[in-house]
DOLO-650333 format. One line per 10 residues: number of its first residue (from 0); for each residue x, y, z of N, C-alpha, C, O. Coordinates in steps of 0.2 Angstrom, whole numbers, plus 2048, in hexadecimal, padded with zeros to 3 digits. Layout:
# DOLO-650333
NUM = X:Y:Z:X:Y:Z:X:Y:Z:X:Y:Z; ...;
# end
This chain:
# DOLO-650333
0 = 543:82D:5DE:541:834:5DB:54A:838:5DD:54D:836:5E2; 54C:83C:5D8:552:83D:5D8:551:845:5DC:54C:849:5DC; 557:846:5DF:557:84D:5E3:55B:850:5DD:55F:84E:5D9; 55A:858:5DF:55C:85B:5DB:55D:861:5DF:559:864:5E1; 564:863:5DF:566:86A:5E2:568:86F:5DD:569:86E:5D7; 567:875:5E1:567:87B:5DF:56D:87E:5DE:571:880:5E2; 56D:87E:5D5:572:883:5D3:574:887:5D3:575:889:5CD; 577:88D:5D9:578:893:5D9:578:895:5D2:574:897:5CF; 57F:893:5CF:57F:896:5C9:57B:897:5C3:57A:89B:5BF; 578:891:5C3:572:892:5BD:56D:897:5C1:56A:89B:5BD;
10 = 56B:898:5C7:566:89C:5CA:569:8A6:5C6:566:8AB:5C4; 570:8A5:5C8:571:8AC:5C7:572:8AE:5C1:572:8B4:5BF; 575:8A7:5BC:576:8AA:5B4:56B:8AC:5B2:568:8AF:5AD; 568:8A8:5B7:560:8AC:5B2:561:8B2:5B4:562:8B6:5AF; 561:8B3:5BA:55E:8BB:5BC:562:8BE:5B9:561:8C4:5B9; 568:8BB:5B6:56D:8C3:5B6:567:8C5:5AE:564:8C9:5AE; 568:8BF:5A8:565:8BE:5A4:560:8C2:5A4:55F:8C6:59F; 55B:8C2:5AA:556:8C5:5AB:557:8CC:5AC:552:8CF:5AA; 55A:8CF:5AE:55D:8D6:5AF:55F:8D8:5AA:55C:8DD:5A8; 564:8D4:5A7:567:8D8:5A0:560:8DA:59C:55F:8E0:59A;
20 = 55D:8D4:59A:558:8D5:594:551:8DA:598:54E:8DF:595; 54F:8D9:59C:54C:8E0:59E:54E:8E8:5A1:54A:8ED:5A2; 556:8E7:5A2:557:8EE:5A1:55A:8F2:59B:55C:8F7:59B; 55A:8EC:595:55B:8EC:58F:555:8F0:58B:556:8F4:587; 54E:8EE:58E:547:8F0:58C:546:8F7:592:540:8FA:593; 54C:8F9:596:547:900:59A:542:8FD:59F:53E:901:5A2; 542:8F6:5A0:53D:8F4:5A5:53E:8F6:5AC:544:8F6:5AD; 539:8F8:5B1:53B:8F7:5B8:539:8F0:5BB:534:8EC:5B8; 53C:8EE:5C1:539:8E4:5C2:534:8E8:5C5:530:8E3:5C4; 530:8ED:5C7:528:8ED:5C6:526:8EB:5C0:524:8E5:5C0;
30 = 525:8EF:5BB:524:8EF:5B5:523:8E9:5B1:51D:8E6:5AF; 52A:8E7:5B0:52A:8DE:5AF:526:8D9:5B3:525:8D3:5B1; 524:8DC:5BB:520:8D7:5BF:51A:8D9:5BE:517:8D7:5C2; 516:8DD:5B8:50F:8DF:5B7:511:8DC:5B2:50B:8DB:5B0; 513:8DB:5AF:514:8D8:5A7:510:8D3:5A7:50B:8D3:5A4; 514:8CD:5AB:512:8C7:5AC:50B:8C5:5AE:508:8C7:5B2; 50A:8C1:5A7:503:8BD:5AB:500:8BA:5B1:501:8B5:5B3; 4FB:8BF:5B3:4FC:8BF:5B9:4FC:8C1:5BF:4FA:8C0:5C4; 503:8C5:5BB:508:8CA:5C0:50D:8C4:5C6:50D:8BE:5C8; 510:8C9:5C8:514:8C6:5CD:515:8C9:5D3:515:8CF:5D2;
40 = 516:8C8:5DA:517:8CB:5E0:51B:8D0:5DB:51D:8CF:5D5; 51D:8D6:5E2:520:8DB:5E2:527:8D8:5E5:526:8D5:5EA; 52C:8D9:5E1:535:8D7:5E4:537:8D0:5E1:53C:8CD:5E1; 52F:8CC:5DD:534:8C6:5D9:538:8C8:5D5:53D:8C5:5D7; 538:8CB:5D1:53C:8CB:5CD:544:8CF:5D0:54A:8D0:5CE; 541:8D1:5D7:54B:8D3:5D9:54D:8CC:5DC:553:8CA:5DB; 549:8C9:5DF:54B:8C1:5E3:54F:8BD:5DB:553:8B9:5DB; 54B:8BE:5D5:54E:8BA:5CF:554:8BE:5CD:559:8BB:5CB; 555:8C3:5CE:55A:8C9:5CA:560:8C8:5D0:565:8C9:5CE; 55E:8C6:5D7:565:8C8:5D9:566:8BD:5DE:56A:8BB:5E2;
50 = 562:8BA:5DB:564:8B4:5D9:563:8B2:5E0:568:8B0:5E3; 55E:8B3:5E3:55B:8B1:5EA:555:8A9:5E9:552:8A5:5EC; 554:8AA:5E4:54E:8A4:5E1:54E:8A5:5D8:54E:8AA:5D5; 54E:89E:5D6:54C:89E:5CE:544:8A0:5CD:53F:89F:5D1; 545:8A1:5C8:53C:8A0:5C7:53D:89A:5C3:541:898:5C0; 535:898:5C5:533:890:5C3:531:890:5BB:530:895:5B8; 530:88B:5B8:532:88A:5AF:52A:88E:5AE:529:892:5A9; 526:88D:5B3:521:891:5B0:521:898:5B0:51F:89B:5AB; 524:89C:5B6:525:8A2:5B6:52B:8A5:5B1:52C:8AB:5AF; 530:8A0:5AF:536:8A2:5AB:532:8A5:5A5:533:8AA:5A3;
60 = 52E:89F:5A2:528:89F:59C:527:8A7:59B:52B:8AB:598; 521:8A7:59E:51F:8AC:5A1:524:8B3:5A2:522:8B9:5A2; 528:8B2:5A3:52C:8B8:5A2:52E:8BB:59E:52F:8C1:59D; 531:8B6:59A:533:8B6:594:52F:8B8:58F:531:8BB:58A; 528:8B6:58E:523:8B8:58B:521:8BF:58B:51F:8C1:587; 523:8C3:593:521:8C9:594:527:8CD:591:526:8D3:590; 52D:8CA:590:533:8CD:58C:534:8CD:587:539:8D0:585; 52F:8CA:582:52F:8C9:57C:536:8C3:579:539:8C2:573; 536:8C0:57F:53C:8B9:57E:53A:8B3:57D:535:8B1:580; 53D:8AF:57A:53D:8A8:579:53E:8A4:580:544:8A4:582;
70 = 53B:8A1:583:53E:89F:58A:544:89D:58A:547:8A0:58E; 547:899:587:54D:895:585:552:89B:587:556:89A:58C; 550:8A2:582:556:8A8:582:556:8A8:588:55C:8A8:589; 553:8A8:58E:554:8AA:597:559:8A5:59B:55B:8A6:5A1; 55C:89F:597:55E:898:59A:564:89A:596:564:89F:593; 569:896:597:56F:896:596:573:892:590:570:88D:58D; 579:894:58D:57A:890:586:57B:88A:589:57A:889:58F; 57D:885:586:57D:87F:586:585:87F:588:586:87B:58C; 58A:882:586:592:883:589:591:887:58F:596:889:591; 58C:889:590:58D:88E:597:588:88A:59C:589:88A:5A2;
80 = 583:886:598:581:880:59E:588:87A:5A1:589:877:5A7; 58C:879:59C:591:873:59D:596:878:5A5:597:876:5AA; 597:87F:5A1:59D:883:5A7:598:881:5AF:59B:87E:5B3; 591:882:5AF:58E:881:5B5:58C:87A:5B6:589:879:5BC; 58D:877:5B2:58B:871:5B5:592:86C:5B3:591:867:5AF; 598:86D:5B6:59C:869:5B3:59C:860:5B4:599:85D:5B9; 59F:85D:5AF:59C:856:5B1:5A3:853:5B5:5A3:84E:5B7;
# end
């Protein structure tokens, strides 16, 4: 089984995008957490935005839905990925 390492730059990128989208909609972290289907624990959005840990694929999709976005909108572009994962 392959080992995956946490790419902090990717986690930070997703957190920054989440914060930008949340701020653009005038939502508090708590309001966004409550909008997510099933809800998120208090502090989860803070942890994502600070890069303490990244959301799971399921959480990323639910966050995008709560923000009215496509899940792909939360992810880096191809060019950004190449910068995050240089060959």
